[in-house]
C-alpha positions, 0 to 999 in steps of 0.5 A, a space after each residue: 642315883 649315881 652317875 652310872 645309873 643316870 648315864 645308863 638311863 640316858 643311853 636307853 632313852 637315846 636308843 629308844 628315840 633312835 629306834 622310834 625315828 628309824 621306824 617312822 623313817 621306814 614307814 615313810 617309804 613303806 606307805 609311799 610304796 604301798 600307795 604306788 602299788 595301789 595306784 598301779 594296780 588300780 590303773 591296770 584294772 581300770 585300763 582293762 575295762 573299756 567301760 571304766 576307761 570311757 567313764 574316766 575319759 568322759 569325766 577327766 575334769 571331775 577326777 582332777 578336781 576330786 584329786 586336788 580337793 582330797 590332797 588339799 583337804 588332807 594337807 590342810 586338816 592333817 593336824 585335826 584328823 585322826 591317823 586312821 582317817 588320814 590314812 584312809 584319805 591317803 589310800 583313797 587319793 592313791 586310788 583316784 590317781 590310779 583311775 586318772 593314770 589308767 588313760 596312759 595305757 591308751 596313749 603309750 605302749 605297755 613296754 614303754 610304760 614299764 621302762 619309764 617306771 624303772 627309770 623313774 624308780 632308779 632316779 627317785 632312789 638315787 635322789 632320795 638317797 642323796 637328800 637323806 645322806 648329804 651333809 649339804 643343807 638343801 633348805 634353800 632349794 625349797 623356795 626356788 623349786 616351789 617358785 619354779 613349780 608355780 611357773 611350770 603350772 602357769 606355763 602348762 595352763 598357757 600351753 593347753 590354750 596355745 598348743 606350742 610344741 616347743 613350749 611343751 618340751 620346755 615344760 617337760 624337761 623343766 618338770 623332770 629337773 624340778 621333781 628330781 630336785 624336789 625328791 632330794 629336798 623332800 627326802 632331807 626335809 622328812 629326815 629333819 622333821 623325824 629327827 626333830 619330832 620323832 622322839 616316840 611313835 604316836 599318832 602325831 609322829 605317824 601323821 608326820 611320816 604319812 605326810 612325808 610319804 604323800 610328798 614323796 609319792 607326789 614327787 614320784 608320780 609327777 617325775 614318772 609322768 614327765 619322763 613318760 613324755 620323753 621315753 614313752 612310745 605312743 600306740 
């Protein structure tokens, strides 16, 4: 085999790898967008049915436990699940979140929800682009942001008990900052994971992309909810 033939095969392999990585990266955002559409349609459908809304309101704790259990199961078992089963779990999770989010239509006006969604989408897009294309290594952000997230959860639980309006707004603005940062961090982490492992499209690499979509989906939903506290007009 001469040098030119070897070089040509190497170039073909590199092209195939880059094509596979591009498909996986695109799939991350396709699956995330699909999950958001499912969540939004589910929330609007449930909100239009008083009986379903009453059910969700009465069993909020059940829905909370179900969503936490499902996302934990998907994250913990992703390596042993088939890609089809993982996808079904992802779709089911987005439906459950849609049920839970239906209650926001009882609290906030439709116009303010739409405005907040637009602001969230714009902010998310900017931070995802920054995370994807920046040359700066954002790895150090991870531990800081996740420690801040744990503190945010603890503070939220504490404030659920004491009911401080000052702490409520501190938590709200801190939540926006944390999930803005996590969007950029997760976008870069996903790009790095696909670059390192996405040499071809198979079940394993598709699960990497699916879990990336789940991370960004959670960033978007949480950012939306914290911004809704700020921008939402109550009924």
